[in-house]
C-alpha positions in Angstrom: 126.8 83.5 102.8 123.2 83.3 103.8 121.1 85.0 101.1 119.1 86.7 103.9 122.1 88.6 104.9 123.1 89.6 101.4 125.9 91.9 100.2 125.6 95.6 100.5 125.2 97.1 97.1 126.8 100.3 95.9 124.7 103.3 95.3 123.6 103.8 91.8 123.1 100.1 91.0 119.3 100.1 91.5 117.4 98.7 88.6 114.0 99.7 87.1 113.1 96.0 86.6 110.2 94.6 88.6 111.1 93.2 92.0 109.9 90.2 93.9 110.2 90.5 97.7 110.5 87.1 99.4 109.7 87.0 103.1 111.1 83.8 104.6 110.5 84.8 108.3 107.8 87.4 108.9 104.2 87.7 110.0 103.1 86.0 106.7 105.9 84.4 104.8 105.5 84.6 101.0 106.4 86.6 97.9 105.2 90.2 97.5 105.4 92.6 94.6 106.0 95.8 96.4 108.2 97.1 99.2 105.2 98.4 101.1 103.7 94.9 101.2 107.0 93.4 102.3 107.5 96.0 105.0 104.0 95.3 106.4 105.0 91.7 107.0 108.4 92.3 108.5 108.1 95.5 110.5 108.0 94.5 114.2 108.8 90.8 113.5 111.8 89.5 115.5 114.8 88.6 113.2 112.8 88.9 110.0 114.4 87.2 107.0 113.7 88.7 103.6 115.3 89.7 100.3 114.4 91.2 96.9 114.9 89.4 93.5 114.5 90.4 89.9 112.9 87.0 88.9 110.1 85.0 90.5 112.0 81.8 90.4 114.8 83.2 92.4 112.4 84.5 95.0 110.7 81.1 95.2 114.0 79.3 95.6 115.0 81.6 98.5 111.6 81.2 100.2 111.8 77.4 100.0 115.5 77.0 100.9 115.1 76.3 104.6 112.9 76.9 107.7 113.2 80.3 109.4 115.4 80.9 112.4 112.3 81.2 114.6 111.1 77.7 113.7 108.3 78.8 111.3 108.2 76.9 108.1 108.5 79.0 104.9 105.1 79.5 103.3 103.1 78.9 106.5 101.7 81.7 108.7 103.3 82.2 112.1 101.4 82.1 115.3 100.9 84.6 118.1 99.9 83.3 121.5 97.7 85.3 123.9 97.7 84.5 127.6 94.9 85.7 130.0 95.3 85.5 133.8 98.6 83.7 133.8 101.7 84.7 135.7 102.3 87.4 133.2 99.3 87.8 130.8 100.4 89.1 127.4 101.3 88.1 123.8 104.0 85.6 123.2 105.8 84.1 120.1 106.5 80.5 121.2 104.6 77.7 123.0 107.5 77.4 125.4 107.0 81.0 126.5 103.3 80.3 126.9 103.9 77.3 129.1 106.2 79.3 131.3 103.2 81.6 132.1 100.8 78.8 133.0 101.2 77.7 136.5 100.2 74.1 137.3 96.9 74.0 139.1 96.2 77.7 138.5 92.6 78.5 138.0 91.2 80.8 135.3 94.3 80.8 133.1 93.4 81.0 129.4 95.6 80.8 126.3 94.8 81.0 122.6 96.7 81.1 119.4 96.1 83.7 116.6 97.4 84.3 113.1 98.2 88.0 113.7 99.7 90.0 116.6 96.8 92.4 116.5 94.2 89.7 117.1 96.2 88.3 120.0 96.6 91.8 121.5 92.9 92.5 121.3 92.1 89.2 123.0 94.4 89.9 125.9 93.2 93.5 126.2 89.6 92.2 126.4 90.5 90.6 129.7 92.2 93.8 130.9 89.1 95.8 130.0 87.0 93.4 132.0 89.1 94.3 135.1 88.4 98.0 134.6 85.4 98.1 136.8 87.7 97.0 139.7 90.4 99.6 139.2 91.4 101.6 142.2 90.8 105.4 141.8 94.5 106.2 142.0 96.5 108.9 140.2 99.3 108.1 137.8 101.8 109.8 140.1 101.6 106.8 142.4 102.7 104.5 139.5 106.2 102.9 139.5 108.7 104.9 137.4 108.9 103.9 133.8 111.7 101.6 132.7 115.0 103.4 132.1 115.4 101.5 128.8 112.5 100.2 126.8 113.2 97.4 124.3 111.5 97.6 121.0 108.2 95.9 120.9 109.4 93.5 118.2 111.7 91.7 120.6 109.7 91.5 123.8 106.4 90.1 124.7 103.7 92.4 125.9 103.3 91.5 129.6 101.1 92.5 132.5 102.0 91.8 136.0 98.4 91.7 137.3 95.5 93.9 138.3 97.5 95.7 141.0 99.8 97.4 138.4 96.9 98.3 136.2 95.0 99.9 139.1 98.0 102.1 139.9 98.1 103.9 136.7 94.9 103.0 134.8 92.4 105.5 136.2 91.9 109.0 137.6 90.1 109.9 140.8 86.8 110.1 138.8 87.3 106.6 137.4 88.4 107.7 133.9 91.0 105.7 132.0 94.2 107.8 131.9 96.4 107.7 128.8 99.6 109.4 128.0 100.5 110.2 124.3 103.6 111.5 122.7 105.2 111.9 119.3 108.9 112.1 118.3 110.6 113.1 115.1 114.3 112.4 114.6 115.6 115.3 112.6 112.3 117.2 112.7 111.9 119.8 110.0 114.8 118.4 108.0 115.0 116.2 104.9 115.1 112.5 105.9 113.3 113.0 109.3 111.7 109.9 110.8 108.9 110.1 113.3 107.5 107.7 115.9 104.3 107.4 118.0 104.0 106.5 121.7 100.9 105.6 123.7 101.2 104.7 127.4 98.4 103.2 129.4 100.6 101.9 132.2 103.5 99.7 133.1 103.5 96.4 131.1 100.0 97.2 129.7 99.5 95.4 126.4 97.7 98.4 125.0 100.9 100.4 125.0 102.0 101.4 121.5 105.4 102.1 120.1 105.5 102.4 116.3 106.7 104.5 113.4 104.6 107.2 111.8 103.2 106.3 108.4 103.2 108.6 105.4 105.7 110.8 103.8 105.4 113.8 106.2 107.5 112.8 109.2 106.9 115.8 111.5 106.6 116.0 115.3 103.2 117.6 115.0 101.8 114.8 112.9 103.3 112.2 115.3 101.6 113.9 118.2 98.3 113.9 116.5 98.6 110.3 115.4 99.5 109.2 118.9 96.1 110.6 120.1 94.3 108.9 117.2 96.0 105.6 118.1 95.0 106.0 121.8 91.4 106.6 120.8 91.4 103.6 118.6 92.7 101.3 121.4 91.0 102.7 124.4 87.6 101.3 125.6 84.8 103.1 123.8 82.3 103.1 126.6 84.5 104.5 129.4 85.6 108.1 130.3 89.0 109.0 129.1 91.7 111.5 130.1 94.3 112.0 127.5 97.6 113.6 128.7 99.6 115.2 126.0 102.6 117.6 126.0 101.5 119.0 122.6 99.5 122.2 123.0 99.2 122.3 119.3 97.4 118.9 119.1 95.1 119.7 122.0 94.1 123.1 120.5 93.5 121.4 117.1 91.0 118.9 118.6 89.3 121.1 121.2 89.1 124.6 119.6 90.6 125.3 116.2 88.9 122.6 114.2 85.5 124.3 114.7 86.5 127.4 112.9 88.5 125.5 110.3 85.6 123.2 109.5 83.2 126.1 109.2 85.6 127.9 106.9 86.2 125.0 104.6 89.4 123.9 106.2 91.4 127.1 105.6 93.0 129.1 108.4 92.9 132.8 109.2 95.6 133.4 106.5 93.3 131.8 103.9 95.8 128.9 103.6 95.0 125.2 103.7 95.1 123.8 107.2 98.2 121.8 108.0 97.6 118.2 108.9 93.9 118.4 108.1 93.7 114.7 107.4 94.8 113.8 110.9 92.7 116.5 112.6 89.6 115.4 110.7 90.3 111.7 111.5 90.6 112.4 115.3 87.5 114.6 115.3 85.5 112.0 113.5 86.6 109.3 116.0 85.6 111.5 118.9 82.2 112.4 117.4 81.4 108.8 116.4 82.4 107.7 119.9 80.0 110.2 121.4 77.1 109.3 119.1 77.6 105.6 119.7 77.4 106.0 123.4 74.3 108.2 123.2 72.6 105.6 121.0 73.4 102.8 123.5 72.0 105.0 126.3 68.8 105.7 124.4 68.3 102.0 123.7 68.5 101.2 127.4 66.4 104.2 128.6 62.8 105.4 128.4 64.1 109.0 128.2 64.2 110.7 124.8 67.6 110.6 123.2 69.9 113.5 123.5 70.3 115.8 120.6 73.3 115.4 118.2 76.4 117.0 119.5 76.8 120.7 118.6 80.4 120.8 117.3 80.4 124.6 117.8 79.4 124.4 121.4 82.7 125.4 122.9 86.0 124.1 124.2 84.7 121.3 126.5 82.2 119.6 124.1 84.1 116.3 124.1 83.7 116.2 127.9 80.0 115.5 127.8 78.0 112.2 127.6 78.4 108.9 129.3 82.0 108.4 128.1 83.6 111.9 127.9 87.1 112.5 126.7 89.1 115.2 128.5 92.4 116.5 127.1 95.0 117.8 129.6 98.3 119.4 128.7 101.4 118.1 130.6 104.8 119.7 130.5 107.2 117.6 128.5 110.5 116.4 130.0 109.5 117.5 133.5 109.9 114.1 135.2 106.3 113.1 134.8 106.4 109.3 134.9 103.6 108.8 132.3 104.9 111.5 129.9 108.4 110.1 130.1 107.2 106.6 129.3 105.2 107.8 126.3 108.2 109.7 125.1 110.4 106.6 125.3 107.8 104.6 123.4 107.7 107.3 120.7 111.5 107.5 120.3 111.7 103.7 120.1 109.1 103.7 117.4 111.0 106.4 115.4 114.3 104.4 115.8 112.6 101.2 114.6 111.2 103.0 111.6 114.7 104.4 110.9 116.2 101.0 111.0 113.8 99.7 108.4 114.6 102.6 106.1 118.3 101.9 106.5 117.7 98.2 105.6 115.8 99.4 102.5 118.7 101.6 101.5 121.3 98.9 102.0 119.7 95.9 100.4 117.3 97.3 97.9 
């Protein structure tokens, strides 16, 4: 039997001995000393091959036994290929897939290999952002309906069918980039709950996100907040944004409640510690830094005196000021809104993927 498959162990046989986690096929094949490190290198990798051992020599033997199923040689970093301006720009795993996207005689097609998926995504997104100034001012309602079934991001290339698709869903009438965010928690409020995050920019947009929620608290509220944080991290920093969320809680946290919480030392009206303070603070800091960065850029290119630092107690709409404002809009969940449904599907897929990894850990470790 292939050692990657292993034999399911009975409960209660876990040992306190140190473990060595060998990753034969993953983002960076090698030997790791903790499950967290191992998980980082296999989560989202198609057909990852890995196993734990109690001795270093066994782990080394497993790692060097044979090449991975994807063709990567054990011990060598795998490659991610980015394609700009091809038939379907996106991130791909094999050179054959890349060649299929490059039409003979086509002009302006670019491809580049990277050591990590994130670097490849950022490179592809840089081309999409360059198209932003050419977006059509069209509402998301005109976008094609989201896919009925979304495959996990670890088994499909991010693809983009061209500027026309991006223009359909990418902006509002005012020219702002429109983003849908959502969170999902399987078994929310119960022991063993698993949450996921979804961010939707548009059909086949490489900036779309579907991933599990990190941390031990796997609640729906935390997933909703993290989805907004991830959207802010990926979105262009110098363009107006409209973030569509079906979480009134998250929107209230980031537009109203945080002001009083911060002034009161992060305790609520009941004199109790604010729930999810870490995520609320993180999102607020990103928003404030975004505002200040754009103000500084404006000042450097203008003879006018710089604007005063943002007053965080100025009211509900303070993020909607400056050259790259951020507006939060509540959308009713599960009401046949195409963007909201797509974000929900991405969030559920992220939660399911995280759940699968937990099940793998229970079975083999």
